[in-house]
C-alpha positions in Angstrom: -9.1 50.0 -41.9 -12.2 48.1 -41.3 -15.4 49.2 -42.9 -18.1 49.9 -40.5 -21.1 47.7 -41.3 -24.7 49.0 -40.9 -26.9 46.4 -39.1 -29.4 44.6 -41.2 -33.0 45.8 -40.5 -36.1 43.8 -41.1 -39.2 45.8 -42.1 -42.6 45.0 -41.1 -46.1 46.5 -41.7 -46.2 50.3 -40.9 -48.4 51.5 -38.0 -50.0 54.9 -38.1 -47.6 56.0 -41.0 -44.5 54.9 -39.2 -42.3 52.2 -40.5 -41.7 49.2 -38.2 -38.2 47.7 -38.3 -36.2 45.3 -36.3 -32.5 44.4 -36.2 -30.0 42.5 -34.1 -28.3 45.6 -32.9 -29.4 45.9 -29.3 -26.1 45.0 -27.8 -26.0 43.0 -24.6 -29.5 42.3 -23.4 -30.6 40.2 -20.5 -33.9 38.9 -19.3 -32.6 38.3 -15.7 -31.8 41.8 -14.5 -34.0 41.5 -11.3 -31.5 38.9 -10.1 -29.2 41.7 -9.0 -31.4 41.6 -6.0 -30.4 38.0 -5.4 -26.8 39.0 -5.7 -27.3 41.6 -3.1 -28.8 39.0 -0.7 -25.9 36.6 -1.4 -23.2 39.1 -0.6 -25.1 39.8 2.7 -25.3 36.3 4.0 -22.4 34.8 1.9 -24.6 31.9 0.9 -22.8 30.8 -2.1 -19.4 31.2 -0.6 -20.4 29.3 2.5 -22.0 26.6 0.4 -19.0 26.3 -1.8 -17.0 25.6 1.4 -19.0 22.4 1.7 -17.3 20.9 -1.3 -14.0 19.2 -1.6 -12.0 20.3 -4.6 -9.3 17.8 -5.7 -8.5 19.6 -8.9 -4.9 20.9 -9.7 -5.3 24.7 -9.0 -2.8 25.6 -11.8 -5.4 24.5 -14.4 -8.6 25.6 -12.9 -10.5 28.2 -14.8 -13.9 27.8 -12.9 -13.7 27.9 -9.2 -16.1 25.9 -7.1 -17.8 29.0 -5.9 -18.5 30.2 -9.5 -19.9 26.7 -10.4 -22.3 26.4 -7.4 -23.2 30.0 -7.8 -24.2 29.5 -11.4 -26.4 26.5 -10.4 -28.1 28.3 -7.4 -28.9 31.4 -9.4 -30.0 29.5 -12.4 -32.5 27.4 -10.3 -33.8 30.5 -8.8 -34.4 32.1 -12.2 -36.1 29.1 -13.6 -33.3 27.4 -15.5 -33.4 23.7 -14.6 -31.4 22.1 -17.4 -27.6 22.1 -17.4 -28.0 22.6 -21.1 -29.3 26.2 -20.4 -25.8 27.2 -19.1 -24.2 27.0 -22.5 -26.1 30.3 -23.2 -26.3 31.6 -19.6 -22.5 31.6 -19.4 -22.7 34.5 -21.7 -25.4 36.3 -19.8 -24.0 39.5 -18.4 -26.2 39.2 -15.3 -24.7 35.8 -14.4 -21.2 37.3 -14.9 -22.0 40.0 -12.4 -23.4 37.7 -9.9 -20.3 35.6 -10.2 -18.1 38.5 -10.0 -16.1 37.3 -13.0 -16.4 39.3 -16.3 -13.7 37.6 -18.3 -11.8 34.3 -18.2 -8.7 34.0 -16.0 -6.4 31.3 -17.6 -7.9 30.8 -21.0 -8.8 33.2 -23.7 -11.0 30.8 -25.7 -13.9 30.3 -23.4 -16.6 32.4 -21.7 -16.2 33.7 -18.1 -18.6 31.1 -16.7 -18.8 27.4 -17.0 -20.8 25.5 -19.6 -22.9 22.4 -19.5 -20.0 20.0 -19.6 -18.2 21.4 -16.6 -21.4 21.6 -14.5 -22.2 18.1 -15.6 -18.9 16.8 -14.1 -19.8 18.6 -11.0 -23.3 17.3 -10.6 -24.0 14.1 -12.6 -20.9 11.8 -12.8 -21.9 8.4 -11.5 -18.5 7.5 -10.0 -17.6 10.0 -7.4 -14.9 10.5 -4.8 -11.8 11.6 -6.8 -12.5 9.5 -9.9 -10.8 10.5 -13.2 -13.5 12.9 -14.3 -15.0 13.8 -10.9 -12.7 15.6 -8.5 -15.3 17.6 -6.7 -17.5 16.1 -3.9 -20.1 17.7 -1.5 -20.1 17.0 2.2 -23.7 16.6 2.9 -23.2 16.9 6.7 -21.7 20.3 6.3 -24.6 21.5 4.1 -27.2 20.3 6.8 -25.2 22.3 9.3 -25.2 25.4 7.0 -29.0 25.3 6.6 -29.3 25.5 10.5 -26.8 28.1 10.8 -28.6 30.3 8.2 -31.7 29.8 10.2 -30.1 30.9 13.4 -28.5 34.1 11.8 -31.9 35.1 10.4 -33.0 36.1 13.9 -31.6 39.2 15.7 -32.4 37.5 19.1 -33.5 34.1 20.2 -37.2 33.5 20.2 -38.9 31.9 23.2 -40.4 29.1 21.2 -40.1 27.6 17.8 -42.2 24.9 16.0 -40.2 22.5 13.8 -42.3 20.9 11.0 -41.3 17.5 9.7 -42.8 16.2 6.4 -42.1 14.0 3.5 -43.4 13.8 0.0 -42.9 11.9 -3.2 -40.6 12.7 -6.1 -41.8 10.7 -9.1 -39.0 8.8 -11.0 -39.4 8.0 -14.7 -35.9 6.4 -15.2 -33.8 3.7 -13.8 -32.3 5.9 -11.0 -30.4 4.3 -8.1 -32.7 3.6 -5.1 -35.9 3.7 -7.1 -38.8 1.8 -5.5 -42.6 1.5 -6.2 -44.5 3.1 -3.4 -47.9 1.7 -2.8 -49.6 4.9 -1.5 -48.2 7.2 -4.3 -48.8 4.3 -6.8 -45.5 5.2 -8.7 -41.7 4.7 -8.7 -40.4 7.7 -6.5 -38.1 9.0 -3.9 -39.3 9.9 -0.5 -37.3 12.9 0.7 -37.6 14.2 4.4 -38.0 18.0 5.0 -37.7 20.0 8.2 -39.1 23.7 8.2 -39.5 26.3 11.0 -42.0 28.6 9.5 -40.6 29.5 6.1 -37.0 28.5 7.2 -35.6 25.4 5.5 -33.6 23.4 8.0 -33.3 20.1 6.2 -33.8 18.6 2.7 -32.7 14.9 2.8 -33.1 12.7 -0.3 -34.3 9.0 0.7 -35.4 5.8 -1.1 -39.1 5.1 -1.2 -38.8 1.7 0.5 -38.5 3.2 3.9 -41.1 4.5 6.5 -42.2 8.1 6.3 -40.4 8.7 9.7 -37.0 7.0 8.7 -34.1 9.1 9.9 -36.3 11.6 11.7 -34.9 11.0 15.2 -31.2 11.4 14.0 -32.1 14.5 12.1 -34.2 16.2 14.8 -31.4 15.3 17.3 -28.7 17.0 15.2 -30.9 20.1 14.5 -32.0 20.6 18.0 -28.6 20.2 19.4 -27.2 22.7 17.0 -30.1 25.2 17.8 -29.6 24.8 21.5 -25.9 25.4 21.3 -26.8 28.9 20.3 -30.2 29.3 22.0 -29.8 27.2 25.2 -33.1 28.2 26.7 -35.4 27.8 23.5 -38.5 25.8 23.8 -38.9 23.5 20.9 -42.2 21.9 19.7 -42.2 19.2 16.9 -45.1 19.0 14.7 -45.9 16.2 12.0 -48.6 14.1 10.5 -49.5 10.6 11.6 -46.6 9.1 9.6 -44.2 10.3 12.3 -46.3 9.2 15.3 -44.1 6.4 16.6 -42.9 5.5 20.1 -39.2 6.0 19.2 -39.6 9.7 18.0 -42.1 10.5 20.8 -39.8 8.8 23.4 -36.9 10.8 22.2 -38.7 14.1 22.5 -39.9 13.2 25.9 -36.2 12.4 27.1 -34.8 15.6 25.5 -37.3 18.3 26.6 -38.9 18.6 23.2 -42.6 18.8 22.9 -44.6 17.4 20.2 -47.9 17.4 18.4 -48.5 14.5 15.9 -51.4 13.3 13.9 -52.7 10.0 15.2 -54.2 7.5 12.8 -57.7 6.6 13.9 -58.8 3.1 14.8 -61.8 1.5 16.5 -60.6 2.2 20.1 -60.0 5.8 19.3 -63.5 6.1 17.6 -65.1 4.5 20.6 -63.7 7.0 22.9 -65.4 9.7 20.8 -68.8 8.3 20.5 -70.5 10.8 22.7 -68.8 13.8 21.0 -69.6 12.4 17.7 -73.3 12.2 18.6 -73.3 15.8 19.9 -71.6 17.0 16.7 -74.3 15.4 14.6 -76.9 16.9 16.5 -75.4 20.4 16.3 -74.9 19.8 12.5 -78.5 18.9 12.1 -79.7 21.8 14.0 -77.5 24.5 12.2 -77.3 23.0 8.8 -73.4 23.5 9.0 -70.4 21.5 10.0 -70.0 21.1 13.8 -67.0 20.1 15.9 -66.7 18.8 19.4 -63.5 18.1 21.1 -62.4 15.6 23.8 -59.2 15.6 25.7 -58.3 12.2 27.1 -55.5 9.7 27.8 -54.7 6.8 25.6 -52.2 4.1 25.0 -51.9 1.6 22.2 -52.2 -2.1 22.9 -48.5 -2.9 22.2 -46.7 -0.1 20.2 -46.4 2.6 22.9 -44.6 2.2 26.2 -46.7 4.7 28.1 -50.1 6.5 28.1 -50.0 9.9 26.4 -52.4 12.9 26.0 -54.7 12.7 22.9 -57.1 15.2 21.5 -60.1 13.8 19.6 -62.0 16.0 17.1 -65.5 14.9 16.6 -66.6 16.6 13.4 -69.8 16.1 11.6 -70.2 17.6 8.1 -73.2 17.5 5.7 -71.4 14.4 4.1 -71.2 12.6 7.4 -68.7 12.2 10.5 -65.1 13.0 10.2 -63.3 12.1 13.4 -59.6 12.9 13.6 -57.0 12.5 16.4 -53.7 14.0 17.5 -51.3 13.1 20.3 -49.2 15.6 22.2 -46.8 16.0 25.0 -48.0 19.6 25.8 -49.6 20.0 29.2 -53.3 20.8 29.9 -52.2 23.5 32.3 -51.0 25.7 29.3 -54.0 27.9 28.5 -52.9 28.4 25.0 -53.0 24.8 24.4 -56.6 23.7 25.3 -58.0 20.9 23.1 -59.6 23.2 20.4 -56.7 25.6 20.2 -54.2 22.8 20.1 -55.8 21.2 17.2 -57.1 24.2 15.2 -54.4 26.7 15.8 -51.3 24.6 16.4 -51.6 21.3 14.6 -53.5 22.5 11.5 -51.0 25.3 10.8 -48.7 22.5 9.6 -50.3 22.8 6.3 -47.9 25.7 5.8 -45.0 23.3 5.7 -46.6 21.7 2.7 -46.7 25.1 0.9 -42.9 25.6 1.5 -42.3 22.1 -0.1 -44.3 23.2 -3.0 -42.0 26.3 -3.3 -39.1 23.9 -3.3 -40.6 22.1 -6.1 -40.9 25.4 -8.0 -37.2 25.5 -7.7 -36.9 22.0 -9.3 -36.3 20.0 -6.2 -38.6 17.4 -7.7 -36.4 16.8 -10.8 -34.4 13.8 -9.7 -33.1 12.8 -13.2 -29.6 11.8 -12.3 -28.5 8.2 -12.2 -27.3 8.2 -8.6 -28.7 9.0 -5.2 -25.6 11.2 -4.5 -26.1 13.3 -7.6 -29.8 13.6 -6.9 -29.1 14.6 -3.4 -26.8 17.4 -4.7 -29.5 18.5 -7.0 -31.8 18.9 -3.9 -29.1 20.8 -2.1 -28.8 23.3 -4.8 -32.5 23.7 -4.8 -32.5 24.2 -1.1 -29.9 26.9 -1.3 -31.9 28.6 -4.1 -35.0 28.5 -1.9 -33.0 30.1 1.1 -31.8 32.8 -1.3 -35.2 33.8 -2.6 -36.9 33.4 0.7 -34.2 35.8 2.3 -35.1 38.3 -0.4 -38.7 38.0 0.4 -38.2 38.2 4.2 -35.8 41.0 4.3 -36.2 42.9 1.1 -39.9 42.6 0.2 -41.4 42.3 3.8 -43.3 45.7 3.5 -44.4 45.4 -0.1 -47.0 43.4 -2.1 -44.7 40.5 -2.4 -44.2 39.9 1.4 -46.2 36.8 1.2 -45.8 36.0 -2.5 -44.8 32.5 -3.7 -41.4 31.8 -5.2 -42.8 31.6 -8.7 -44.5 35.0 -8.4 -41.4 36.7 -7.1 -39.4 35.1 -10.0 -41.9 36.2 -12.6 -42.7 39.8 -11.4 -39.4 40.9 -10.0 -36.4 38.7 -11.1 -37.2 38.3 -14.7 -36.8 41.8 -15.9 -35.5 42.6 -19.3 -32.6 45.1 -19.5 -30.0 46.5 -21.9 -26.6 46.1 -20.5 -24.0 48.8 -21.2 -20.5 48.2 -20.0 -17.8 50.9 -19.8 -14.4 51.1 -18.0 -16.1 52.4 -14.7 -19.4 50.7 -14.6 -21.9 48.2 -15.8 -25.2 49.8 -16.4 -28.4 47.6 -16.5 -31.0 49.8 -18.4 -34.3 48.4 -17.2 -37.5 49.5 -19.0 -38.9 52.6 -17.3 -42.3 51.1 -17.8 -41.6 48.2 -15.5 -44.7 47.8 -13.3 -42.8 46.7 -10.2 -40.0 49.2 -10.2 -41.0 50.7 -6.9 -41.0 47.2 -5.2 -37.4 46.8 -6.9 -36.3 50.1 -5.4 -37.7 49.3 -1.8 -36.1 45.8 -1.9 -32.7 47.4 -2.9 -33.0 49.9 0.1 -34.1 47.4 2.6 -31.3 44.9 1.6 -28.8 47.7 1.8 -29.8 48.6 5.4 -29.8 45.0 6.5 -26.6 43.9 5.1 -24.6 47.3 5.3 -22.3 45.7 7.9 -21.8 42.4 5.9 
């Protein structure tokens, strides 16, 4: 008969005549209890399962302990919870929250391992340089299917088709500090980097495409937008689409495609001498108004313009003649939207429609909070897969925010805030034959938000 051991206690200085002791006798404890809400979201939209379907698995099923769905789920939930490194999963594989999220509490084929995968297995999924059925890499991701899934998730997020949507195109730099495949020095960012392309519609992510930095900012934009618009119109044939982007996307090819395919656009337009000359009177007026009021003043001009040799037609241009206390600040945009639309007069088109594209930059920032900017793998394919994992983690957290948190204090919270305040909750986990009980502290300051999120998610996904 085994002797029952008394756990060792560590004594500390007493407080108010009470002894203070500590011991490693708390049983199973997790710091990720709030992620149960993410599991609720995942079951509702089937995100992990559908993302796993984008992978080709060539392993012999007789010897597979960790299914692709388990592996990609581990990675997505890990990124959402702030675990960037694969090394983290050597401990996370023992975390009861991750086991519950994976729906796997014990190993299937082996008794000498944990229910979930460790760093080595995940490393073979993500980082191996030789892909496509090499000896140590038998799982590959179909990027085209991932792209289509992001658009499908966007479509399914709407109960009915909207009359009009605005698609934001943007790119940014991902700094590289190694010898990654495809690294180039970018003169604007003054560093070796990648230059990924993003497409958002509001908070919805429709594309996250890794690219080399030796390409134009608009490289691949026509192909990406053509595919996305075609997929959207297959579901919503009458939808009106407006494309919005900065001057890096203002080229004749993209504008010509939009004009030929019933897609409106509003793009930033780099200023030059001819454009500034067209705004001389308005700049003078703005300067006079600024001097009279002591505050910045704006005057707009709506006119037709064509470049000397890069455009094949004349297009509508809006000039913003702004004068601040620091001096003049002219800016220009080009658009296909007609003057006849009252909602799109010159000022409203610039201030309300074009300037709202800054929200897309905030969404890219949230992607980086989910480690989309950590391109540390040796190959482009592996770094694209890392970006796809991050994209799915973003969709998961954003769906929680949009559906479960829409009426609370976190309705407009950033991903990092939701993670810190609602997902990273400590709990003691008690497992019995009939249930797994996560005992979260009763003093949790956001327990009401957790309860409301659980209720709203249940209502939204009750039929899922």
